[in-house]
C-alpha positions as CSV (number, residue, x, y, z in Angstrom):
1,X,141.7,48.3,-50.6
2,X,138.9,49.1,-53.0
3,X,139.5,51.6,-55.8
4,X,137.3,53.0,-58.7
5,X,138.3,53.6,-62.2
6,X,137.8,57.3,-63.0
7,X,137.1,56.5,-66.6
8,X,134.4,53.8,-66.5
9,X,133.5,53.7,-62.8
10,X,134.4,50.0,-62.4
11,X,135.3,49.1,-58.8
12,X,137.8,46.4,-57.9
13,X,140.1,45.4,-55.1
14,X,143.9,45.9,-55.3
15,X,146.6,44.5,-53.0
16,X,148.8,47.2,-51.3
17,X,152.0,45.2,-52.2
18,X,151.1,45.5,-55.9
19,X,150.5,49.2,-55.6
20,X,153.8,49.7,-53.9
21,X,155.6,47.9,-56.7
22,X,153.8,49.9,-59.4
23,X,154.2,53.3,-57.6
24,X,150.5,53.4,-56.9
25,X,149.4,53.0,-60.5
26,X,146.9,50.3,-61.7
27,X,145.3,49.4,-65.0
28,X,141.5,49.0,-65.2
29,X,140.7,45.5,-66.3
30,X,137.6,46.8,-68.1
31,X,138.7,49.9,-70.1
32,X,142.5,49.5,-69.7
33,X,142.8,53.0,-68.3
34,X,145.8,53.6,-66.0
35,X,145.2,55.7,-63.0
36,X,146.3,56.4,-59.4
37,X,144.6,53.9,-57.2
38,X,145.1,55.8,-54.0
39,X,143.4,59.0,-55.3
40,X,140.5,56.9,-56.6
41,X,140.2,54.8,-53.4
42,X,136.6,54.0,-52.4
43,X,135.9,54.3,-48.7
44,X,133.7,51.6,-47.3
45,X,130.8,52.6,-45.1
46,X,129.6,50.8,-42.0
47,X,128.2,47.3,-42.4
48,X,124.6,48.2,-43.0
49,X,123.3,44.6,-43.0
50,X,125.0,43.8,-39.7
51,X,123.6,46.9,-38.2
52,X,120.1,46.1,-39.4
53,X,120.4,42.6,-38.1
54,X,121.5,43.8,-34.7
55,X,118.5,46.2,-34.5
56,X,115.9,43.6,-35.7
57,X,117.1,40.6,-33.7
58,X,115.9,41.8,-30.2
59,X,112.5,42.6,-31.6
60,X,112.2,39.2,-33.2
61,X,113.3,37.5,-30.0
62,X,110.7,39.5,-28.1
63,X,107.9,38.4,-30.4
64,X,109.1,34.8,-30.3
65,X,109.1,34.8,-26.5
66,X,105.5,36.1,-26.5
67,X,104.3,33.4,-28.9
68,X,106.1,30.8,-26.9
69,X,104.5,32.0,-23.7
70,X,101.0,32.0,-25.2
71,X,101.5,28.6,-26.7
72,X,102.6,27.2,-23.3
73,X,99.6,28.7,-21.5
74,X,97.2,27.4,-24.2
75,X,98.8,23.9,-23.8
76,X,98.3,24.0,-20.0
77,X,94.6,25.0,-20.5
78,X,93.9,22.6,-23.3
79,X,95.2,19.4,-21.7
80,X,92.9,19.5,-18.6
81,X,89.9,20.4,-20.8
82,X,90.7,17.5,-23.2
83,X,91.1,15.1,-20.2
84,X,87.7,16.2,-18.8
85,X,86.1,15.7,-22.2
86,X,87.3,12.1,-22.5
87,X,86.5,11.2,-18.9
88,X,83.2,13.2,-18.7
89,X,81.0,10.1,-18.3
90,X,83.0,8.9,-15.4
91,X,83.5,12.3,-13.8
92,X,79.7,12.9,-13.4
93,X,79.8,10.1,-10.8
94,X,82.1,12.2,-8.6
95,X,79.9,14.1,-6.1
96,X,82.0,17.2,-5.9
97,X,82.1,18.0,-9.7
98,X,79.4,15.7,-11.2
99,X,76.6,18.2,-10.9
100,X,78.8,21.0,-12.4
101,X,79.7,18.9,-15.4
102,X,76.0,17.8,-15.9
103,X,74.9,21.4,-15.8
104,X,77.6,22.5,-18.3
105,X,76.7,19.8,-20.7
106,X,73.2,21.2,-20.9
107,X,74.6,24.2,-22.8
108,X,77.5,22.4,-24.6
109,X,77.5,19.6,-27.2
110,X,79.0,17.1,-24.8
111,X,77.1,14.1,-26.1
112,X,76.9,12.9,-22.5
113,X,75.5,9.4,-22.0
114,X,74.0,8.3,-18.7
115,X,76.6,6.1,-17.0
116,X,75.7,2.7,-15.7
117,X,76.7,1.8,-12.1
118,X,74.5,-1.3,-11.3
119,X,76.6,-2.0,-8.2
120,X,75.0,1.2,-6.7
121,X,71.5,-0.4,-6.9
122,X,70.3,-1.8,-3.6
123,X,67.6,-4.3,-3.0
124,X,65.4,-3.1,-0.1
125,X,62.8,-5.9,-0.2
126,X,62.3,-9.1,-2.1
127,X,60.1,-12.2,-2.1
128,X,59.4,-15.2,-4.2
129,X,56.1,-17.0,-3.4
130,X,54.5,-20.0,-5.2
131,X,51.0,-19.5,-6.5
132,X,48.3,-21.1,-4.3
133,X,46.6,-22.8,-7.2
134,X,49.5,-23.6,-9.6
135,X,52.8,-24.7,-8.0
136,X,54.6,-24.0,-11.3
137,X,53.9,-20.3,-11.1
138,X,55.8,-18.1,-8.7
139,X,55.1,-14.5,-7.8
140,X,58.3,-12.4,-7.6
141,X,58.3,-9.0,-5.9
142,X,61.2,-6.6,-5.2
143,X,61.8,-3.1,-4.2
144,X,65.1,-1.5,-5.3
145,X,66.7,1.9,-5.0
146,X,69.5,3.8,-6.9
147,X,72.1,4.8,-4.4
148,X,74.3,6.6,-7.0
149,X,74.6,10.4,-6.9
150,X,73.2,10.7,-10.4
151,X,70.5,9.2,-12.6
152,X,71.2,6.0,-14.4
153,X,69.5,3.6,-16.8
154,X,67.4,0.8,-15.3
155,X,69.5,-2.4,-15.1
156,X,69.1,-5.8,-16.7
157,X,67.6,-8.0,-13.9
158,X,69.0,-11.5,-13.6
159,X,67.1,-13.9,-11.4
160,X,68.5,-17.3,-10.4
161,X,66.5,-20.2,-8.8
162,X,68.0,-22.8,-6.5
163,X,66.8,-26.0,-4.9
164,X,67.3,-27.2,-1.4
165,X,70.8,-28.4,-2.2
166,X,71.8,-24.9,-3.5
167,X,71.9,-26.2,-7.0
168,X,71.0,-23.9,-9.9
169,X,67.7,-25.1,-11.4
170,X,66.6,-22.0,-13.4
171,X,67.9,-18.7,-14.6
172,X,66.4,-15.8,-16.5
173,X,67.2,-12.2,-17.4
174,X,64.6,-9.5,-17.7
175,X,64.9,-6.2,-19.6
176,X,63.5,-3.0,-18.1
177,X,60.7,-3.2,-20.6
178,X,59.6,-6.5,-19.0
179,X,59.7,-5.6,-15.3
180,X,58.8,-1.9,-15.4
181,X,55.5,-0.2,-15.7
182,X,54.8,1.4,-19.1
183,X,55.2,5.0,-17.8
184,X,58.7,4.4,-16.4
185,X,60.2,2.3,-19.3
186,X,61.7,5.3,-21.1
187,X,62.9,7.2,-18.0
188,X,66.0,6.9,-15.9
189,X,66.4,5.6,-12.3
190,X,66.4,8.6,-10.0
191,X,68.7,8.7,-7.0
192,X,67.1,7.6,-3.7
193,X,63.7,6.8,-5.3
194,X,62.4,3.3,-4.5
195,X,61.1,1.3,-7.5
196,X,58.7,-1.7,-7.1
197,X,59.0,-4.7,-9.4
198,X,56.4,-7.5,-9.7
199,X,56.7,-10.5,-12.0
200,X,54.8,-13.8,-12.5
201,X,57.3,-16.6,-13.3
202,X,56.5,-20.0,-14.7
203,X,58.8,-22.7,-13.7
204,X,58.1,-26.4,-14.6
205,X,60.3,-27.8,-11.9
206,X,59.1,-27.8,-8.3
207,X,61.3,-27.6,-5.2
208,X,62.4,-24.0,-5.6
209,X,63.8,-23.1,-2.2
210,X,66.0,-20.0,-2.9
211,X,66.8,-17.3,-5.4
212,X,69.5,-14.8,-6.2
213,X,69.2,-11.3,-7.8
214,X,71.9,-9.7,-9.9
215,X,71.9,-6.4,-11.8
216,X,73.8,-6.1,-15.1
């Protein structure tokens, strides 16, 4: 039990067995006053801290659940956006969403770079003819088209020359600045628009009977 000294107001605990042996009398350890412990008993109130904790805990739990829900929703939204951001250059080649991403990047700082898909470039016509006056000069002509669903940079043109035994006797690569007209050098290859290429080649060896075109 808890008792209070009527003389100095000091509160301290006493054991009921000790009170019974001393006929209910105790001596204050601070002022040495002897008094009746039962008459000066202090009644303890309800556990205030526990009550406060019980009242606050449900509210804290509710707020925590709201924050957890918002964080989960934000994560589910952020992950797809992040994936689209990292794969944006590839996604523009997908017909169903490519145009949407391209239009969005006109208003957002996407830093979108034109993607290269040289395998989508098709050769429609090609020819390699020797010059009538100089057999070491060949006139190369080609028409190509971009079959991709989006614009792309002009490719690096690789031309290989073969003899009648299918042996490689010459190879050369041409940059877009070398095989394009001046007005198209800084532009992109539009989808479905044929492009004509004409080059005059000098080759010291005679006996060219075949050629191969590759885009890089």
